[in-house]
N, C-alpha and C positions, 0 to 999 in steps of 0.2 A: 412463616413458612416460606422457603425459597421457591420461586417459580422455576420449574425444570427447563423451560424453553429459553431462559436468558432474555426474555422480553417482558417489559413492564409498560404500563401507561404512565402519562404524566401525573395522574392522580396517585398512582402507586408510589411514584417518586416523592411526592410530598408527604405521604403517609409512612413509607417504609424506607426512607433514604439510607439509614444505617445498614440495613440488610442488603439493599441494592448496591451500595458502595462496596460492601464486603464481597459480594459476588463479583463485581467489576474488577476487583483486585486479582481474582482468579481467572476470569475469562471476560471477553467483551459482552456487554449488556446493551440491548436495543431498547430505546424508550420510544413508545408510540404515542401519537396524539390523533384522535379521531380515526383509529384503526390504521394509521399510516406510520411507518418508521420515520422518526424525526431526528433522533440523536443516537450516538453510540458512546457509551462510557467504557474506557479501557484503562488498564494500568499504564504507568509512565514508561515501563520497559517496552511494552508493545507499541506505544505511540512513537518512542524514539527509534525503534526498529523500522517502523513504517516510514518515518521521515528519512532515515538513512537510505532505505530502498528507493524512496522517491528521489533523493539527491542523485543516486546512481543513474537514474533515467533522465536527468536534466539534459537539455539541449546544449551542445557544444559546437565548436568550430574546429576546423583543421588546426588552427593555431593553438587551441587549448588541449588538443589530443596529446597523450603521452607518446614518446618516440616508438614504443613497442606497438601501441594501438595504431599509430600512423603507418608503421611498416606493414602490419596485418591488413590495413585498409588498402594500401597501395598494391599489395600482393593480390588481394581479391579483385581489385579493379583490373590489374594486368591479366589475371586469369580469365576474367569475363571478356576482356577485349580479345584475348587469344582465341577463346572458344567462339566468339562472334565471327572472327575472321575466317576460321576454319569451316564454319557453317555456310559461308557464302558460296 
């Protein structure tokens, strides 16, 4: 029987691995050890989506910015500088 909460113990994982894997293909499943979350099993599509989102948040430099993003950035800096000068 499938656990409704999507959370299993490490003991469950060794006894019911097939059922847990089948559920993890549908939604992320948390594996606990000593009542603490330790692992998450998720399907490859969800993993790849998370990795793509993570890549979009990567740190860059002005040199690596696209021209459009650099123009937006410069516009925001200019607008901030203009508003700071008028507030003095």
